[in-house]
N, C-alpha and C positions, 0 to 999 in steps of 0.2 A: 523447720521449713522444709518445705521439699524443692530446689531449685528447679525450674521449668525449665525449656529449650521451647524454640519455635522454628517448627522445620518444613514449610510450605503452608500449610493450612493446616498442622499437629501441632499439639503443644506434649510435648515428650518432656517427661519429669523422672527424674536417678529412679533406681529397680530400687523395689521395695527390700524385696529378698526374703520373703514372706511371704503366703495367703495373705490376705487382708481379713478374709472371712475365719478364716480357724485356725490359724500362723502355720498350716502347713510351709515346709521348706522344701520339697523336691517335686520335680516336674514342672515347673510355674510358668506360667502363661503370661503374656500383655493384656491387661482388662482396660477396656475406656473407661473409662469415669459415665457417660451418659454414651445411652446406646450408640453404636457406628449406625446402628441402622437409622437411629434419626438425625443424626447430622454429628452426633458428639465425635472430637476433637482432640479432650486430653485424653494421654494414655498415659498409662502404671504399667510400667514394663516388672516383670517378677513379679506381678503383684496373684494370681489366681492359679488354685492347686483344680484340677483336670474334675476336683469332685464337685468342689464348689462355682467352676465354667460351667457346667454341666447346669448344677441350678437356677444358677442367676441366667444364663443361654433360655431356659422353659421360658422362665415370664418374660425379658426384653420380649424375645419370639411373638407370645402373643400378645403382645401392645403393638406389636411393629405390624404381625400379619392377619390380626384379629378384630382390631380395633382403629390401626393408621394404614393400613394398605393402602386408599382410593387417594389419599393425598401425599403419601409416601411415593407412587407409583406416577400421580398426576404432575407433580414435582421435584421427580429425579432427583430425589432422595439414596444414599448410597445404599449399594446390597455387592453380596461378592458374585452372584447369578444371575448378570443381567442378561441373561438369557433367558433366565427359565420369566423374566420380567411379564405381566398379563396385560395383553394386548386389548385390551377391552376390562372393564367393568361393570357388576353389577350395580343398580340404584332401584331399590325399592318402595314403587307407587303405592299409593292408597288410593280406590274408584269408588264410591260408596262406606258398603261394606268389606270388601273383597281390596285385599292386596293383590300385590304381581312383582315378580321383578322384570326389568329388563337391563337389557347389556348396551349398554353405552360405550362410547373409542373412548380411550383415554383423554382425549382432548374435548370430548362433550360430555364427560363425566362433572360434575359441580366437588367433587374430591371432599366430600361434606362427612362431616367427625364429631363426638362429642368427646368433654371430657369434664370432669367433676370439679363443683367450686365446692370452698368451705367456709364457712363461717367460725366457729369458733379456734381455738388456740388447742395446740397438744395440751391435752391433761394432765403432764407431765409439769409443764407451767401452772395448773390451775389447783395443785395438788389433788387429782382427782382420775389419778392414774390407776387401771383398775376395776371403775366402772361405767364394763364394758358392752355400751348398747351402741346404735349408730349415733352421729351426730343426729340432731333434729332442723340441721339450715343444711342439709347436704344437697345440694342441685349438679344441674347436668343443664353445660350450654353447649347452644351448637353449632358449629363451626363451617361456615360456607366459605372457603377462600376463591369461589368465584360466580358469578351470581347463578343461585338455582333457579327463578324466574325460567331463562333462561332455554334450561338441563332438561327440564323432565316435560311431559304431554299436555296441551293445553287442556284434555278430557281430565286431568290427573286432580284430586283434594289435596291430596298430602305430599310429598316426598320424608320416606321412614330413612336416617342412620343406625348404623348396625350399634348390636349391644357397648355397653361398655364393659371393661372388666375389671372391676374395681379393685381385687385383690392382689391381683395378675400388675394393676395399674401401681398400687400402691406400692408395692416391694419395690418397681422399680425406682421411683419416686425416692426409697431407704436408699436401694443403693448407687443411687447418686448422691444423696446426701452423704453417704459412711466416706467412698471412694476420693472427691473431691475433699471429704475433712482431713484424709490423711495424705494428698496429695499436699494440701496448705499447707497442714499443721506438722503429719511427719506421723508414723507407726507409731503407739503408745500413749499419741500424747492426751489420752482421753479416755475414758472409761466408756463403751462403748454400749453405747440402747439399742442399734438396730438391728444388730445382727441375728431374734431368731425371726420378727419380719421375713428379713431379707434370706436367710434358710430353710423360710417354710416350719418353721419350728413353732411358729405360732401365727395367724391371719388378724387378728388384735393390730390394724394403725391407728387408732385414735390417740390412746397414751401417745405417740411420736409425731403424729400427723398433725398438719390443722388449717385456720388462718393464720399468715404472717399481720393479722389486722391494721396492715397497711399497705398505701398500696408503693411498689418497687419500684426503684430505678430499673431500666431493663435497654436491653442490647437491641437496641430494632432492630439489627441487619440477622442475628443467630437463632436458634433454634433453643436453646438453654440462658437462662442468667440466673448465677449460683456467686451466693456471695456468706462466710460463714461470721458468726456475732457470738460473743457472749451474751448470756443472760443470767442473772441471778433471781432468787425466788428468798423466803423467808428460811427454806432448809433446805439449799443446794444450790449449787453453781451449775453451768450446762453452754454447752457448745452444741450452736443449732445451727441449718443452714437455709437460708431464703431461697429455695427455687422457685422462676418461672420457666413454665413450658409455651414456644411460641409466642416469643411477646412479642412478633411480626405480626401478630395477628390478635395482640393483645389476651394471651391466652393463660391462663387464673398460674396466679403464686401458694406456695405453701410454704410452712413454715416444720420444719423438722428439726428434731430432738437429738442428736447426733449419741450425745455421751455424755459421761458425767466429770468434770471440771475438781480441782480440790480448791477446798475453800480456804486461800492463804490469810486472808485479813477478817477480823470478825463483823457481818452485821451490823450495821447502828439501826438500835431505834427497836 
């Protein structure tokens, strides 16, 4: 396990000394376990090479800017460019059979966003990896951190929430779980399974990400709640992470199969 020290609101781990995605050892930079733009505070020094940093930043920016711009702006999430923070936010409303976008002040915007919810476990845990179809029980839940009814014109029938960038979002979830496992368990402690998804070599996330199948205890004040656990099936032992997004708003939880572990003892039965 990598020792962690707390500096103000930052949790700084011992330097890794190699890229946690490709293994490179030159020109390494600090890596946030969860995205800085979404409030992530755990840092892994010397953990990402320039090539992998560009890859992960692209899908993290897609989530932060395309999916989460409204709540990030409204609630003052961290940004490295505060001068570029928008002064107004668009809200799409529908009136009859037509829709239009209205510009609202940041204060008046509800900060709405949507996140995917899953009901099926990761397919590795069910022995169904390679069955590449979308889960039959994926759904999307809309969050209104402030009262939507007070924020839209009375004549509007409904307000619309922006698109959910599903692949980018689950690549981000995979990256959070992989980085957290290395921060807490150490590099080389497991055989990683998430790298093809993180690095864009596949878009298939259903093998490694699913529902935890139970309620998770969460940190009600944080943007993320993350914990590791060891799981065993009849064929293998796995290291997994349970990740909850925005527990303060009762956000969704995911079980992420991070990697394989050695079977140190035979399974009974």
